[in-house]
C-alpha positions, 0 to 999 in steps of 0.5 A: 511763894514763887519767885515772881510772886515774891518780887511782885510783892516787893515791888508793890510794898517795899519801903524803898519805893518813891512816894508817887508809887505809893500814892498811885498804888494806894489809889488803885487799892482804894478804888478797887475796895470802894467798888467791891464794897459798894457792889456788895452793899447794893446787892445785899440791900437789893436782894433783901428788898426783893426777898422781903417783897416776895415774902410780903406778897406771898402772905396774901396773894393767891400763889395759884389762881384757878378760874373756869367760866363754868364755875360762874354758874355752878361751884366746881365739884368735890372731884375738882377740889380733890384733884387740886389738893392731891398735887404734892405742892398744894397746901390749901385750895379754897373756893372764893367768891369775890366782887366789889362795891362801895361801902358807906357809913355815917351821914352828913359831914361824918359820912365816909365812903370807900371802894372795897373788894368783897369776899363771900366766905362761910368761916374766917378760916377760909380767909386765912390764906389771904394773909389777914389776922383777926382782931378782938370783936370778930365772930365765927362763922360769918352770919347773914347781915354781918360784915368784917372790915379792916381796922385801917378802913377809917380812923374811927372804930366801926365795931357794932355800927351799921354800914351800907354796901352797894354793889358795883354790878348793875342789874342787867334787866332794869331800865334804869341803872340799879345797883344792889345794896345791903345794910350790914352790921360790923361784927369784927375787924382784921389786920392785913399783911398789906395794909394799903391794899387789904384795908379795902377788903370786906368779908361777908356771908356767901349768900350776901356776896352772891346777891351783891355780885348778882350771881345766884351760884358759883364762885369767882376762882379757887385760891391755892396756897403752895408748900413752896411758892417757888415751884408755882410753875411746876404745879401749874403744869401738873394741874393743867393736865388734870383740870377740866377744859377751858380752865385758866391757871395764873401763878403769882410769878406771872402776875408780878413778873413786871415788878420783879423784872423792874427790880432786877433791871434796877439791880443790874443798873446799879451794879454796872455803875459800881463796876465802873469804879473798879474799871477806873481803878483797873486803869489806874493799875496800868499807870501804877505798873507802868511807873514801876516798870520805868523805875525798875527798868535796870532791875528788869535788865539784870534779871533778863541778863542772868536768865529770866525769861520773858514769861517770868518777867510778865508774870511778875507784873501780872501778879502785881495786878492780881495782888492789888485786886486781891487786897482791894477785894478783901478790903472792899468785902470788909467795907461792904459786909460792915455796912450791911451789918450796921444796917442790920444791927441798928434797923435803919428805917426807910419810908413806910410808903415804900414796899410797906417795910419799916426798915431796910432789909438785908440779904447776904449770900456768901457765893455772891460776895465771893463772885464779886470779889473774884470779878474784881481780881480778874479785872485787875489781873487783866488790866496788868496784861498791857504793862506786863507785855511791855516789861517782857519785851524789854531787851537786857542791853537796852534796859541796862543802859537806863 
């Protein structure tokens, strides 16, 4: 321990200090601790919320969606699917025929209607990439005349009941508005990862889907699942070089860019507000050190009289700011991590309608915690610059007169 650091520690924590000095030092420490602790808590919750949202989204959304106008009339050949599947990041690629329509069940006062998205698939394994879990009563493969719907579509069981699905596509050659419809029997149900959105899904045989979509052949898009969703942009760049012209490739990062940008802006705004707490504490450090300098003016004069340099005196008070930041940062880290541990341990609930999560998610990264602590220490050390320069400029004779 160097002499300036030892003197700085003594000035801050000696028992002979005035009560006002103790109070101002305690307020500074508490301000830094509250600022650091709050920032760690905010970052932990926001990171957990963002990562959990990404996890939920990736469980059902297409990580890469590939479309081509030519595929509306004829399905892509085996060569196209082979090119996609040979990419090192592609785990699964499935052609999907999707349309939309109105599902109706019952009659009179018990009649229920809902707008749904309709997927034409041969077997339910094809739908597994959409993040659904089959429930009891479901059948494989899906036969003509059957439909599988979400278990949350209505409050009543639909197993075995007949439903009417009316297409949202109008026949182009008809004089009057005509929308194809079909009667199907519910053969099974499923549970979706996103229960609010996926309860509007229905799975039927491809032949039925084509008739409702007024599409004699072809597909809507190719649904691609990646081994590492975070490498979607790299996979997109490679696929663009091997797929036919006019092929449109969308990644999940592009589709949800606005949502995640909004989350990052909200996180940055919260951190900025919390940073103000540390800035206020840093300003209080200036007052604390100024008070210490006034109390220790005679001692500063004696040190300079026996050979202490301006730089050594300045370092004493710079160390004082650093010590306040260091102690406050460790106290704040303990407070923030303690709060996050309580949230994790007791599974604190949040409104179910928010992000479809039952409990508050938490994500703790060591480097983030260390970065926030280091930032607080730097701010406090810089705050000590002004009083340190003032102390270094004191002349021995003038100081000893005090």
